[in-house]
mmJSON file of the N, C-alpha and C atoms, coordinates in Angstrom:
{"data_MODEL":{"atom_site":{
"group_PDB":["ATOM","ATOM","ATOM","ATOM","ATOM","ATOM","ATOM","ATOM","ATOM","ATOM","ATOM","ATOM","ATOM","ATOM","ATOM","ATOM","ATOM","ATOM","ATOM","ATOM","ATOM","ATOM","ATOM","ATOM","ATOM","ATOM","ATOM","ATOM","ATOM","ATOM","ATOM","ATOM","ATOM","ATOM","ATOM","ATOM","ATOM","ATOM","ATOM","ATOM","ATOM","ATOM","ATOM","ATOM","ATOM","ATOM","ATOM","ATOM","ATOM","ATOM","ATOM","ATOM","ATOM","ATOM","ATOM","ATOM","ATOM","ATOM","ATOM","ATOM","ATOM","ATOM","ATOM","ATOM","ATOM","ATOM","ATOM","ATOM","ATOM","ATOM","ATOM","ATOM","ATOM","ATOM","ATOM","ATOM","ATOM","ATOM","ATOM","ATOM","ATOM","ATOM","ATOM","ATOM","ATOM","ATOM","ATOM","ATOM","ATOM","ATOM","ATOM","ATOM","ATOM","ATOM","ATOM","ATOM","ATOM","ATOM","ATOM","ATOM","ATOM","ATOM","ATOM","ATOM","ATOM","ATOM","ATOM","ATOM","ATOM","ATOM","ATOM","ATOM","ATOM","ATOM","ATOM","ATOM","ATOM","ATOM","ATOM","ATOM","ATOM","ATOM","ATOM","ATOM","ATOM","ATOM","ATOM","ATOM","ATOM","ATOM","ATOM","ATOM","ATOM","ATOM","ATOM","ATOM","ATOM","ATOM","ATOM","ATOM","ATOM","ATOM","ATOM","ATOM","ATOM","ATOM","ATOM","ATOM","ATOM","ATOM","ATOM","ATOM","ATOM","ATOM","ATOM","ATOM","ATOM","ATOM","ATOM","ATOM","ATOM","ATOM","ATOM","ATOM","ATOM","ATOM","ATOM","ATOM","ATOM","ATOM","ATOM","ATOM","ATOM","ATOM","ATOM","ATOM","ATOM","ATOM","ATOM","ATOM","ATOM","ATOM","ATOM","ATOM","ATOM","ATOM","ATOM","ATOM","ATOM","ATOM","ATOM","ATOM","ATOM","ATOM","ATOM","ATOM","ATOM","ATOM","ATOM","ATOM","ATOM","ATOM","ATOM","ATOM","ATOM","ATOM","ATOM","ATOM","ATOM","ATOM","ATOM","ATOM","ATOM","ATOM","ATOM","ATOM","ATOM","ATOM","ATOM","ATOM","ATOM","ATOM","ATOM","ATOM","ATOM","ATOM","ATOM","ATOM"],
"id":[1,2,3,4,5,6,7,8,9,10,11,12,13,14,15,16,17,18,19,20,21,22,23,24,25,26,27,28,29,30,31,32,33,34,35,36,37,38,39,40,41,42,43,44,45,46,47,48,49,50,51,52,53,54,55,56,57,58,59,60,61,62,63,64,65,66,67,68,69,70,71,72,73,74,75,76,77,78,79,80,81,82,83,84,85,86,87,88,89,90,91,92,93,94,95,96,97,98,99,100,101,102,103,104,105,106,107,108,109,110,111,112,113,114,115,116,117,118,119,120,121,122,123,124,125,126,127,128,129,130,131,132,133,134,135,136,137,138,139,140,141,142,143,144,145,146,147,148,149,150,151,152,153,154,155,156,157,158,159,160,161,162,163,164,165,166,167,168,169,170,171,172,173,174,175,176,177,178,179,180,181,182,183,184,185,186,187,188,189,190,191,192,193,194,195,196,197,198,199,200,201,202,203,204,205,206,207,208,209,210,211,212,213,214,215,216,217,218,219,220,221,222,223,224,225,226,227,228],
"type_symbol":["N","C","C","N","C","C","N","C","C","N","C","C","N","C","C","N","C","C","N","C","C","N","C","C","N","C","C","N","C","C","N","C","C","N","C","C","N","C","C","N","C","C","N","C","C","N","C","C","N","C","C","N","C","C","N","C","C","N","C","C","N","C","C","N","C","C","N","C","C","N","C","C","N","C","C","N","C","C","N","C","C","N","C","C","N","C","C","N","C","C","N","C","C","N","C","C","N","C","C","N","C","C","N","C","C","N","C","C","N","C","C","N","C","C","N","C","C","N","C","C","N","C","C","N","C","C","N","C","C","N","C","C","N","C","C","N","C","C","N","C","C","N","C","C","N","C","C","N","C","C","N","C","C","N","C","C","N","C","C","N","C","C","N","C","C","N","C","C","N","C","C","N","C","C","N","C","C","N","C","C","N","C","C","N","C","C","N","C","C","N","C","C","N","C","C","N","C","C","N","C","C","N","C","C","N","C","C","N","C","C","N","C","C","N","C","C","N","C","C","N","C","C","N","C","C","N","C","C"],
"label_atom_id":["N","CA","C","N","CA","C","N","CA","C","N","CA","C","N","CA","C","N","CA","C","N","CA","C","N","CA","C","N","CA","C","N","CA","C","N","CA","C","N","CA","C","N","CA","C","N","CA","C","N","CA","C","N","CA","C","N","CA","C","N","CA","C","N","CA","C","N","CA","C","N","CA","C","N","CA","C","N","CA","C","N","CA","C","N","CA","C","N","CA","C","N","CA","C","N","CA","C","N","CA","C","N","CA","C","N","CA","C","N","CA","C","N","CA","C","N","CA","C","N","CA","C","N","CA","C","N","CA","C","N","CA","C","N","CA","C","N","CA","C","N","CA","C","N","CA","C","N","CA","C","N","CA","C","N","CA","C","N","CA","C","N","CA","C","N","CA","C","N","CA","C","N","CA","C","N","CA","C","N","CA","C","N","CA","C","N","CA","C","N","CA","C","N","CA","C","N","CA","C","N","CA","C","N","CA","C","N","CA","C","N","CA","C","N","CA","C","N","CA","C","N","CA","C","N","CA","C","N","CA","C","N","CA","C","N","CA","C","N","CA","C","N","CA","C","N","CA","C","N","CA","C","N","CA","C","N","CA","C","N","CA","C","N","CA","C"],
"label_alt_id":[null,null,null,null,null,null,null,null,null,null,null,null,null,null,null,null,null,null,null,null,null,null,null,null,null,null,null,null,null,null,null,null,null,null,null,null,null,null,null,null,null,null,null,null,null,null,null,null,null,null,null,null,null,null,null,null,null,null,null,null,null,null,null,null,null,null,null,null,null,null,null,null,null,null,null,null,null,null,null,null,null,null,null,null,null,null,null,null,null,null,null,null,null,null,null,null,null,null,null,null,null,null,null,null,null,null,null,null,null,null,null,null,null,null,null,null,null,null,null,null,null,null,null,null,null,null,null,null,null,null,null,null,null,null,null,null,null,null,null,null,null,null,null,null,null,null,null,null,null,null,null,null,null,null,null,null,null,null,null,null,null,null,null,null,null,null,null,null,null,null,null,null,null,null,null,null,null,null,null,null,null,null,null,null,null,null,null,null,null,null,null,null,null,null,null,null,null,null,null,null,null,null,null,null,null,null,null,null,null,null,null,null,null,null,null,null,null,null,null,null,null,null,null,null,null,null,null,null],
"label_comp_id":["UNK","UNK","UNK","UNK","UNK","UNK","UNK","UNK","UNK","UNK","UNK","UNK","UNK","UNK","UNK","UNK","UNK","UNK","UNK","UNK","UNK","UNK","UNK","UNK","UNK","UNK","UNK","UNK","UNK","UNK","UNK","UNK","UNK","UNK","UNK","UNK","UNK","UNK","UNK","UNK","UNK","UNK","UNK","UNK","UNK","UNK","UNK","UNK","UNK","UNK","UNK","UNK","UNK","UNK","UNK","UNK","UNK","UNK","UNK","UNK","UNK","UNK","UNK","UNK","UNK","UNK","UNK","UNK","UNK","UNK","UNK","UNK","UNK","UNK","UNK","UNK","UNK","UNK","UNK","UNK","UNK","UNK","UNK","UNK","UNK","UNK","UNK","UNK","UNK","UNK","UNK","UNK","UNK","UNK","UNK","UNK","UNK","UNK","UNK","UNK","UNK","UNK","UNK","UNK","UNK","UNK","UNK","UNK","UNK","UNK","UNK","UNK","UNK","UNK","UNK","UNK","UNK","UNK","UNK","UNK","UNK","UNK","UNK","UNK","UNK","UNK","UNK","UNK","UNK","UNK","UNK","UNK","UNK","UNK","UNK","UNK","UNK","UNK","UNK","UNK","UNK","UNK","UNK","UNK","UNK","UNK","UNK","UNK","UNK","UNK","UNK","UNK","UNK","UNK","UNK","UNK","UNK","UNK","UNK","UNK","UNK","UNK","UNK","UNK","UNK","UNK","UNK","UNK","UNK","UNK","UNK","UNK","UNK","UNK","UNK","UNK","UNK","UNK","UNK","UNK","UNK","UNK","UNK","UNK","UNK","UNK","UNK","UNK","UNK","UNK","UNK","UNK","UNK","UNK","UNK","UNK","UNK","UNK","UNK","UNK","UNK","UNK","UNK","UNK","UNK","UNK","UNK","UNK","UNK","UNK","UNK","UNK","UNK","UNK","UNK","UNK","UNK","UNK","UNK","UNK","UNK","UNK","UNK","UNK","UNK","UNK","UNK","UNK"],
"label_asym_id":["A","A","A","A","A","A","A","A","A","A","A","A","A","A","A","A","A","A","A","A","A","A","A","A","A","A","A","A","A","A","A","A","A","A","A","A","A","A","A","A","A","A","A","A","A","A","A","A","A","A","A","A","A","A","A","A","A","A","A","A","A","A","A","A","A","A","A","A","A","A","A","A","A","A","A","A","A","A","A","A","A","A","A","A","A","A","A","A","A","A","A","A","A","A","A","A","A","A","A","A","A","A","A","A","A","A","A","A","A","A","A","A","A","A","A","A","A","A","A","A","A","A","A","A","A","A","A","A","A","A","A","A","A","A","A","A","A","A","A","A","A","A","A","A","A","A","A","A","A","A","A","A","A","A","A","A","A","A","A","A","A","A","A","A","A","A","A","A","A","A","A","A","A","A","A","A","A","A","A","A","A","A","A","A","A","A","A","A","A","A","A","A","A","A","A","A","A","A","A","A","A","A","A","A","A","A","A","A","A","A","A","A","A","A","A","A","A","A","A","A","A","A","A","A","A","A","A","A"],
"label_entity_id":["1","1","1","1","1","1","1","1","1","1","1","1","1","1","1","1","1","1","1","1","1","1","1","1","1","1","1","1","1","1","1","1","1","1","1","1","1","1","1","1","1","1","1","1","1","1","1","1","1","1","1","1","1","1","1","1","1","1","1","1","1","1","1","1","1","1","1","1","1","1","1","1","1","1","1","1","1","1","1","1","1","1","1","1","1","1","1","1","1","1","1","1","1","1","1","1","1","1","1","1","1","1","1","1","1","1","1","1","1","1","1","1","1","1","1","1","1","1","1","1","1","1","1","1","1","1","1","1","1","1","1","1","1","1","1","1","1","1","1","1","1","1","1","1","1","1","1","1","1","1","1","1","1","1","1","1","1","1","1","1","1","1","1","1","1","1","1","1","1","1","1","1","1","1","1","1","1","1","1","1","1","1","1","1","1","1","1","1","1","1","1","1","1","1","1","1","1","1","1","1","1","1","1","1","1","1","1","1","1","1","1","1","1","1","1","1","1","1","1","1","1","1","1","1","1","1","1","1"],
"label_seq_id":[1,1,1,2,2,2,3,3,3,4,4,4,5,5,5,6,6,6,7,7,7,8,8,8,9,9,9,10,10,10,11,11,11,12,12,12,13,13,13,14,14,14,15,15,15,16,16,16,17,17,17,18,18,18,19,19,19,20,20,20,21,21,21,22,22,22,23,23,23,24,24,24,25,25,25,26,26,26,27,27,27,28,28,28,29,29,29,30,30,30,31,31,31,32,32,32,33,33,33,34,34,34,35,35,35,36,36,36,37,37,37,38,38,38,39,39,39,40,40,40,41,41,41,42,42,42,43,43,43,44,44,44,45,45,45,46,46,46,47,47,47,48,48,48,49,49,49,50,50,50,51,51,51,52,52,52,53,53,53,54,54,54,55,55,55,56,56,56,57,57,57,58,58,58,59,59,59,60,60,60,61,61,61,62,62,62,63,63,63,64,64,64,65,65,65,66,66,66,67,67,67,68,68,68,69,69,69,70,70,70,71,71,71,72,72,72,73,73,73,74,74,74,75,75,75,76,76,76],
"pdbx_PDB_ins_code":[null,null,null,null,null,null,null,null,null,null,null,null,null,null,null,null,null,null,null,null,null,null,null,null,null,null,null,null,null,null,null,null,null,null,null,null,null,null,null,null,null,null,null,null,null,null,null,null,null,null,null,null,null,null,null,null,null,null,null,null,null,null,null,null,null,null,null,null,null,null,null,null,null,null,null,null,null,null,null,null,null,null,null,null,null,null,null,null,null,null,null,null,null,null,null,null,null,null,null,null,null,null,null,null,null,null,null,null,null,null,null,null,null,null,null,null,null,null,null,null,null,null,null,null,null,null,null,null,null,null,null,null,null,null,null,null,null,null,null,null,null,null,null,null,null,null,null,null,null,null,null,null,null,null,null,null,null,null,null,null,null,null,null,null,null,null,null,null,null,null,null,null,null,null,null,null,null,null,null,null,null,null,null,null,null,null,null,null,null,null,null,null,null,null,null,null,null,null,null,null,null,null,null,null,null,null,null,null,null,null,null,null,null,null,null,null,null,null,null,null,null,null,null,null,null,null,null,null],
"Cartn_x":[-10.196,-10.972,-10.807,-11.892,-11.851,-12.311,-11.66,-11.997,-12.597,-13.664,-14.226,-14.235,-13.434,-13.321,-14.394,-14.805,-15.867,-15.502,-14.233,-13.831,-13.06,-13.254,-12.857,-11.362,-10.505,-9.055,-8.635,-9.257,-8.829,-7.573,-6.71,-5.47,-5.784,-5.637,-6.069,-5.411,-4.174,-3.446,-3.736,-4.522,-4.832,-6.282,-6.531,-7.904,-8.622,-9.886,-10.702,-10.072,-9.736,-9.139,-7.879,-7.007,-5.751,-6.002,-6.984,-7.311,-7.785,-8.61,-9.106,-7.973,-7.134,-6.051,-5.01,-4.882,-3.88,-4.077,-5.315,-5.575,-4.973,-4.639,-4.126,-2.625,-1.996,-0.588,0.328,0.099,1.025,0.64,-0.283,-0.656,0.152,0.363,1.107,0.163,-0.122,-0.977,-0.518,-0.801,-0.371,-1.182,-0.643,-1.348,-2.656,-2.663,-3.884,-4.969,-4.608,-5.572,-6.068,-5.155,-5.575,-6.585,-6.296,-7.191,-8.545,-8.569,-9.831,-10.689,-10.05,-10.787,-11.322,-10.487,-10.91,-12.092,-12.012,-13.116,-14.405,-14.294,-15.457,-16.137,-15.346,-15.893,-16.486,-15.814,-16.359,-17.692,-17.786,-19.04,-20.148,-19.86,-20.87,-21.384,-20.504,-20.898,-21.345,-21.358,-21.852,-20.951,-19.635,-18.705,-17.695,-17.939,-16.993,-16.786,-17.843,-17.733,-16.912,-16.578,-15.778,-14.304,-13.902,-12.573,-11.415,-11.567,-10.461,-10.609,-11.695,-11.932,-11.062,-10.68,-9.961,-10.976,-10.609,-11.566,-12.242,-11.512,-12.095,-13.11,-13.206,-14.164,-15.467,-15.565,-16.719,-17.517,-18.777,-19.619,-19.193,-19.708,-19.4,-19.87,-21.045,-21.558,-20.705,-20.222,-19.335,-18.018,-17.49,-16.255,-16.455,-17.625,-17.892,-17.952,-18.529,-18.563,-17.158,-16.27,-14.881,-14.216,-14.462,-13.894,-14.416,-15.685,-16.267,-15.624,-15.465,-14.822,-13.418,-12.674,-11.3,-11.306,-12.339,-12.409,-12.783,-13.646,-14.094,-13.304,-12.479,-11.706,-10.742,-10.371,-9.457,-10.19,-11.497,-12.349,-12.12,-12.326,-12.08,-13.053],
"Cartn_y":[-27.527,-26.918,-25.406,-24.668,-23.208,-22.755,-21.77,-21.282,-19.891,-19.661,-18.326,-18.102,-17.154,-16.887,-15.891,-15.982,-15.115,-13.637,-13.291,-11.883,-11.64,-12.503,-12.357,-12.412,-11.849,-11.852,-11.304,-10.231,-9.571,-8.77,-8.637,-7.886,-6.42,-5.599,-4.2,-3.373,-3.688,-2.91,-3.35,-4.405,-4.915,-4.623,-4.315,-4.086,-5.429,-5.368,-6.573,-7.579,-7.128,-8.012,-8.693,-7.928,-8.47,-9.446,-9.134,-10.04,-11.386,-11.374,-12.625,-13.381,-12.667,-13.302,-13.958,-13.5,-14.088,-15.587,-16.061,-17.493,-18.298,-17.628,-18.319,-18.128,-17.285,-16.925,-18.148,-19.098,-20.231,-21.412,-21.187,-22.228,-22.034,-23.075,-22.999,-22.584,-21.292,-20.788,-19.397,-19.048,-17.754,-16.619,-15.419,-14.236,-14.043,-14.397,-14.278,-15.206,-16.443,-17.405,-16.962,-16.46,-15.948,-14.82,-13.905,-12.779,-13.224,-14.22,-14.742,-15.337,-16.127,-16.74,-15.693,-14.712,-13.652,-12.893,-12.529,-11.818,-12.632,-13.925,-14.81,-14.864,-15.029,-15.139,-13.804,-12.7,-11.391,-11.141,-11.532,-11.366,-12.202,-13.453,-14.35,-13.844,-13.218,-12.75,-11.284,-10.649,-9.283,-8.251,-8.477,-7.531,-6.963,-7.144,-6.663,-5.151,-4.42,-2.97,-2.524,-3.448,-3.127,-3.467,-3.888,-4.472,-3.612,-2.3,-1.426,-0.916,-1.292,-0.832,-1.598,-0.912,-1.529,-2.037,-3.01,-3.565,-2.511,-1.509,-0.521,0.386,0.312,1.105,0.349,-0.883,-1.73,-2.037,-2.403,-2.845,-4.252,-4.697,-6.044,-7.116,-6.915,-7.881,-7.953,-6.799,-6.784,-7.483,-7.239,-7.906,-9.42,-9.838,-11.267,-11.879,-11.182,-11.702,-11.808,-10.872,-10.957,-12.187,-12.428,-13.606,-14.893,-14.914,-16.08,-16.252,-15.136,-15.196,-15.759,-15.322,-15.821,-17.322,-17.793,-19.211,-20.06,-19.545,-20.39,-20.197,-19.157,-18.926,-20.071,-20.809,-21.948,-23.206,-23.119,-24.258,-25.444,-25.232,-26.317,-27.476],
"Cartn_z":[5.33,6.401,6.298,6.43,6.475,7.848,8.408,9.737,9.672,10.44,10.632,12.138,12.599,14.023,14.463,15.709,16.214,16.113,16.328,16.199,14.899,13.916,12.519,12.232,13.067,12.864,11.499,11.066,9.834,10.133,9.158,9.328,9.061,10.089,10.055,8.947,8.592,7.584,6.152,5.986,4.652,4.299,3.027,2.6,2.435,2.067,1.945,0.986,-0.198,-1.219,-0.666,-0.044,0.481,1.629,2.5,3.6,3.075,2.037,1.473,0.789,0.067,-0.683,0.225,1.463,2.366,2.532,2.409,2.548,1.397,0.297,-0.888,-1.108,-0.329,-0.556,-0.565,0.318,0.438,-0.45,-1.351,-2.307,-3.577,-4.291,-5.552,-6.672,-6.74,-7.806,-8.197,-9.413,-9.933,-9.307,-9.41,-8.925,-9.684,-10.952,-11.766,-11.224,-10.913,-10.367,-8.997,-8.146,-6.839,-7.018,-7.92,-8.171,-8.67,-9.551,-10.078,-8.963,-8.103,-6.994,-6.021,-5.702,-4.779,-5.377,-6.645,-7.306,-7.264,-7.548,-7.57,-6.2,-5.147,-3.799,-3.35,-3.655,-3.277,-3.973,-5.22,-5.974,-5.35,-5.03,-4.441,-3.102,-2.329,-1.002,-0.984,-2.139,-2.233,-1.58,-1.611,-0.984,-1.97,-3.258,-4.267,-4.174,-3.821,-3.713,-2.5,-1.616,-0.421,-0.596,-1.788,-1.987,-1.507,-1.515,-1.089,0.34,1.001,2.37,3.364,4.415,5.523,6.542,7.367,8.332,9.223,9.662,10.563,9.864,8.55,7.785,7.538,8.022,7.733,8.992,8.787,9.901,10.321,11.441,11.912,10.942,10.352,9.385,8.139,7.687,6.519,6.837,8.02,8.427,8.49,8.956,9.025,7.625,6.667,5.292,4.71,5.059,4.601,5.218,6.488,7.151,6.508,6.155,5.488,4.105,3.392,2.067,2.176,3.184,3.368,3.648,4.363,4.691,3.483,2.591,1.475,0.194,0.123,-1.105,-1.403,-0.395,-0.568,-1.032,-1.128,-1.507,-0.591,0.725,1.679,1.491],
"occupancy":[1.0,1.0,1.0,1.0,1.0,1.0,1.0,1.0,1.0,1.0,1.0,1.0,1.0,1.0,1.0,1.0,1.0,1.0,1.0,1.0,1.0,1.0,1.0,1.0,1.0,1.0,1.0,1.0,1.0,1.0,1.0,1.0,1.0,1.0,1.0,1.0,1.0,1.0,1.0,1.0,1.0,1.0,1.0,1.0,1.0,1.0,1.0,1.0,1.0,1.0,1.0,1.0,1.0,1.0,1.0,1.0,1.0,1.0,1.0,1.0,1.0,1.0,1.0,1.0,1.0,1.0,1.0,1.0,1.0,1.0,1.0,1.0,1.0,1.0,1.0,1.0,1.0,1.0,1.0,1.0,1.0,1.0,1.0,1.0,1.0,1.0,1.0,1.0,1.0,1.0,1.0,1.0,1.0,1.0,1.0,1.0,1.0,1.0,1.0,1.0,1.0,1.0,1.0,1.0,1.0,1.0,1.0,1.0,1.0,1.0,1.0,1.0,1.0,1.0,1.0,1.0,1.0,1.0,1.0,1.0,1.0,1.0,1.0,1.0,1.0,1.0,1.0,1.0,1.0,1.0,1.0,1.0,1.0,1.0,1.0,1.0,1.0,1.0,1.0,1.0,1.0,1.0,1.0,1.0,1.0,1.0,1.0,1.0,1.0,1.0,1.0,1.0,1.0,1.0,1.0,1.0,1.0,1.0,1.0,1.0,1.0,1.0,1.0,1.0,1.0,1.0,1.0,1.0,1.0,1.0,1.0,1.0,1.0,1.0,1.0,1.0,1.0,1.0,1.0,1.0,1.0,1.0,1.0,1.0,1.0,1.0,1.0,1.0,1.0,1.0,1.0,1.0,1.0,1.0,1.0,1.0,1.0,1.0,1.0,1.0,1.0,1.0,1.0,1.0,1.0,1.0,1.0,1.0,1.0,1.0,1.0,1.0,1.0,1.0,1.0,1.0,1.0,1.0,1.0,1.0,1.0,1.0,1.0,1.0,1.0,1.0,1.0,1.0],
"B_iso_or_equiv":[0.0,0.0,0.0,0.0,0.0,0.0,0.0,0.0,0.0,0.0,0.0,0.0,0.0,0.0,0.0,0.0,0.0,0.0,0.0,0.0,0.0,0.0,0.0,0.0,0.0,0.0,0.0,0.0,0.0,0.0,0.0,0.0,0.0,0.0,0.0,0.0,0.0,0.0,0.0,0.0,0.0,0.0,0.0,0.0,0.0,0.0,0.0,0.0,0.0,0.0,0.0,0.0,0.0,0.0,0.0,0.0,0.0,0.0,0.0,0.0,0.0,0.0,0.0,0.0,0.0,0.0,0.0,0.0,0.0,0.0,0.0,0.0,0.0,0.0,0.0,0.0,0.0,0.0,0.0,0.0,0.0,0.0,0.0,0.0,0.0,0.0,0.0,0.0,0.0,0.0,0.0,0.0,0.0,0.0,0.0,0.0,0.0,0.0,0.0,0.0,0.0,0.0,0.0,0.0,0.0,0.0,0.0,0.0,0.0,0.0,0.0,0.0,0.0,0.0,0.0,0.0,0.0,0.0,0.0,0.0,0.0,0.0,0.0,0.0,0.0,0.0,0.0,0.0,0.0,0.0,0.0,0.0,0.0,0.0,0.0,0.0,0.0,0.0,0.0,0.0,0.0,0.0,0.0,0.0,0.0,0.0,0.0,0.0,0.0,0.0,0.0,0.0,0.0,0.0,0.0,0.0,0.0,0.0,0.0,0.0,0.0,0.0,0.0,0.0,0.0,0.0,0.0,0.0,0.0,0.0,0.0,0.0,0.0,0.0,0.0,0.0,0.0,0.0,0.0,0.0,0.0,0.0,0.0,0.0,0.0,0.0,0.0,0.0,0.0,0.0,0.0,0.0,0.0,0.0,0.0,0.0,0.0,0.0,0.0,0.0,0.0,0.0,0.0,0.0,0.0,0.0,0.0,0.0,0.0,0.0,0.0,0.0,0.0,0.0,0.0,0.0,0.0,0.0,0.0,0.0,0.0,0.0,0.0,0.0,0.0,0.0,0.0,0.0],
"pdbx_formal_charge":[null,null,null,null,null,null,null,null,null,null,null,null,null,null,null,null,null,null,null,null,null,null,null,null,null,null,null,null,null,null,null,null,null,null,null,null,null,null,null,null,null,null,null,null,null,null,null,null,null,null,null,null,null,null,null,null,null,null,null,null,null,null,null,null,null,null,null,null,null,null,null,null,null,null,null,null,null,null,null,null,null,null,null,null,null,null,null,null,null,null,null,null,null,null,null,null,null,null,null,null,null,null,null,null,null,null,null,null,null,null,null,null,null,null,null,null,null,null,null,null,null,null,null,null,null,null,null,null,null,null,null,null,null,null,null,null,null,null,null,null,null,null,null,null,null,null,null,null,null,null,null,null,null,null,null,null,null,null,null,null,null,null,null,null,null,null,null,null,null,null,null,null,null,null,null,null,null,null,null,null,null,null,null,null,null,null,null,null,null,null,null,null,null,null,null,null,null,null,null,null,null,null,null,null,null,null,null,null,null,null,null,null,null,null,null,null,null,null,null,null,null,null,null,null,null,null,null,null],
"auth_seq_id":[1,1,1,2,2,2,3,3,3,4,4,4,5,5,5,6,6,6,7,7,7,8,8,8,9,9,9,10,10,10,11,11,11,12,12,12,13,13,13,14,14,14,15,15,15,16,16,16,17,17,17,18,18,18,19,19,19,20,20,20,21,21,21,22,22,22,23,23,23,24,24,24,25,25,25,26,26,26,27,27,27,28,28,28,29,29,29,30,30,30,31,31,31,32,32,32,33,33,33,34,34,34,35,35,35,36,36,36,37,37,37,38,38,38,39,39,39,40,40,40,41,41,41,42,42,42,43,43,43,44,44,44,45,45,45,46,46,46,47,47,47,48,48,48,49,49,49,50,50,50,51,51,51,52,52,52,53,53,53,54,54,54,55,55,55,56,56,56,57,57,57,58,58,58,59,59,59,60,60,60,61,61,61,62,62,62,63,63,63,64,64,64,65,65,65,66,66,66,67,67,67,68,68,68,69,69,69,70,70,70,71,71,71,72,72,72,73,73,73,74,74,74,75,75,75,76,76,76],
"auth_comp_id":["UNK","UNK","UNK","UNK","UNK","UNK","UNK","UNK","UNK","UNK","UNK","UNK","UNK","UNK","UNK","UNK","UNK","UNK","UNK","UNK","UNK","UNK","UNK","UNK","UNK","UNK","UNK","UNK","UNK","UNK","UNK","UNK","UNK","UNK","UNK","UNK","UNK","UNK","UNK","UNK","UNK","UNK","UNK","UNK","UNK","UNK","UNK","UNK","UNK","UNK","UNK","UNK","UNK","UNK","UNK","UNK","UNK","UNK","UNK","UNK","UNK","UNK","UNK","UNK","UNK","UNK","UNK","UNK","UNK","UNK","UNK","UNK","UNK","UNK","UNK","UNK","UNK","UNK","UNK","UNK","UNK","UNK","UNK","UNK","UNK","UNK","UNK","UNK","UNK","UNK","UNK","UNK","UNK","UNK","UNK","UNK","UNK","UNK","UNK","UNK","UNK","UNK","UNK","UNK","UNK","UNK","UNK","UNK","UNK","UNK","UNK","UNK","UNK","UNK","UNK","UNK","UNK","UNK","UNK","UNK","UNK","UNK","UNK","UNK","UNK","UNK","UNK","UNK","UNK","UNK","UNK","UNK","UNK","UNK","UNK","UNK","UNK","UNK","UNK","UNK","UNK","UNK","UNK","UNK","UNK","UNK","UNK","UNK","UNK","UNK","UNK","UNK","UNK","UNK","UNK","UNK","UNK","UNK","UNK","UNK","UNK","UNK","UNK","UNK","UNK","UNK","UNK","UNK","UNK","UNK","UNK","UNK","UNK","UNK","UNK","UNK","UNK","UNK","UNK","UNK","UNK","UNK","UNK","UNK","UNK","UNK","UNK","UNK","UNK","UNK","UNK","UNK","UNK","UNK","UNK","UNK","UNK","UNK","UNK","UNK","UNK","UNK","UNK","UNK","UNK","UNK","UNK","UNK","UNK","UNK","UNK","UNK","UNK","UNK","UNK","UNK","UNK","UNK","UNK","UNK","UNK","UNK","UNK","UNK","UNK","UNK","UNK","UNK"],
"auth_asym_id":["A","A","A","A","A","A","A","A","A","A","A","A","A","A","A","A","A","A","A","A","A","A","A","A","A","A","A","A","A","A","A","A","A","A","A","A","A","A","A","A","A","A","A","A","A","A","A","A","A","A","A","A","A","A","A","A","A","A","A","A","A","A","A","A","A","A","A","A","A","A","A","A","A","A","A","A","A","A","A","A","A","A","A","A","A","A","A","A","A","A","A","A","A","A","A","A","A","A","A","A","A","A","A","A","A","A","A","A","A","A","A","A","A","A","A","A","A","A","A","A","A","A","A","A","A","A","A","A","A","A","A","A","A","A","A","A","A","A","A","A","A","A","A","A","A","A","A","A","A","A","A","A","A","A","A","A","A","A","A","A","A","A","A","A","A","A","A","A","A","A","A","A","A","A","A","A","A","A","A","A","A","A","A","A","A","A","A","A","A","A","A","A","A","A","A","A","A","A","A","A","A","A","A","A","A","A","A","A","A","A","A","A","A","A","A","A","A","A","A","A","A","A","A","A","A","A","A","A"],
"auth_atom_id":["N","CA","C","N","CA","C","N","CA","C","N","CA","C","N","CA","C","N","CA","C","N","CA","C","N","CA","C","N","CA","C","N","CA","C","N","CA","C","N","CA","C","N","CA","C","N","CA","C","N","CA","C","N","CA","C","N","CA","C","N","CA","C","N","CA","C","N","CA","C","N","CA","C","N","CA","C","N","CA","C","N","CA","C","N","CA","C","N","CA","C","N","CA","C","N","CA","C","N","CA","C","N","CA","C","N","CA","C","N","CA","C","N","CA","C","N","CA","C","N","CA","C","N","CA","C","N","CA","C","N","CA","C","N","CA","C","N","CA","C","N","CA","C","N","CA","C","N","CA","C","N","CA","C","N","CA","C","N","CA","C","N","CA","C","N","CA","C","N","CA","C","N","CA","C","N","CA","C","N","CA","C","N","CA","C","N","CA","C","N","CA","C","N","CA","C","N","CA","C","N","CA","C","N","CA","C","N","CA","C","N","CA","C","N","CA","C","N","CA","C","N","CA","C","N","CA","C","N","CA","C","N","CA","C","N","CA","C","N","CA","C","N","CA","C","N","CA","C","N","CA","C","N","CA","C","N","CA","C","N","CA","C","N","CA","C"],
"pdbx_PDB_model_num":[1,1,1,1,1,1,1,1,1,1,1,1,1,1,1,1,1,1,1,1,1,1,1,1,1,1,1,1,1,1,1,1,1,1,1,1,1,1,1,1,1,1,1,1,1,1,1,1,1,1,1,1,1,1,1,1,1,1,1,1,1,1,1,1,1,1,1,1,1,1,1,1,1,1,1,1,1,1,1,1,1,1,1,1,1,1,1,1,1,1,1,1,1,1,1,1,1,1,1,1,1,1,1,1,1,1,1,1,1,1,1,1,1,1,1,1,1,1,1,1,1,1,1,1,1,1,1,1,1,1,1,1,1,1,1,1,1,1,1,1,1,1,1,1,1,1,1,1,1,1,1,1,1,1,1,1,1,1,1,1,1,1,1,1,1,1,1,1,1,1,1,1,1,1,1,1,1,1,1,1,1,1,1,1,1,1,1,1,1,1,1,1,1,1,1,1,1,1,1,1,1,1,1,1,1,1,1,1,1,1,1,1,1,1,1,1,1,1,1,1,1,1,1,1,1,1,1,1]
}}}
């Protein structure tokens, strides 16, 4: 199951890439595999160019796409 909350719940101190990767931290997978999955999901959702941005630097729609990416990166 992947969750997307109405107010996104992004971690303010983490950039887009790090926010998405948090969903994979507790899985038994290498950092390389986590990075590959994050890159793939960011590319599919058109947010790869935002990878270093912090949540407060993005529009609401961009934040929502990051929340969606975090929910689907685990392949629920």
